[in-house]
N, C-alpha and C positions, 0 to 999 in steps of 0.2 A: 146392942144389936139394933139395925135399922131396917125398917120394911121398905122394900123397893118393888116397883112394878116395872116389868120389862115386856115389850111387845115385840113379837117375832112371827114371821110367816112360816117358821119352821116348827113342826111338831116333834117333841122328843119324848116318847112314852117312857124312856128309861132315864130321865133326867135326875130322879131321886137317888140313883145308884151312882152316878158320875157327873155331878152338877158342874164342877170346874172344866170338864172337857166336852161338855154338851155342845152339839152343833147349833143351838140356838144363838150362841155368842157371835157366829159369822154374820148374822142379820139380826142383831138386837137393837131395839130402839127405845128411847125414853118416850114418855107421854107426848112431849112436844115434837120430837122427831116423827113418832108415829102419826100425828095429826097431818104433817106435811107429806108423809109417804103412804098414807092409807089407801090410795087408789093404785098403788103399784101391785098389790096382791089382794085376791078376793077373799081368801081365808087366813085369819090371824089368830094368835094364841096370846093370851094375857098371862104371863107368869107372875105370880105374887112370891117374892123371895125375901129371905132375911139375910142381911149382909152383916159381916163383922169387919168394919173398915171397908176395904175394896174386894173382900173375899166373900163370894156367896157361900152361905152356910147351909140354908134350908129351903126347900120349896114348900110354900104353904097352900098354894092353890093354883090351879090351871083352868083357864076358861077358853073355849074355842068360840069364835064369832066371825061374822062376815062383814067386810068393810061395805059402806054405803056408796 
């Protein structure tokens, strides 16, 4: 399993029950993409996930923060 961090302006309080169909994937950013897009949204969520290949398996942490 690989640990991956995903940034999204979308909050999904139910992500642990339906990770693959979560609405965060519509606006999901890597660290590099987030750095370029940070000013597009005031509030962001940092999702720490475990992936098996390209499939998200588990959410390990969610952090809410505001962009600068």
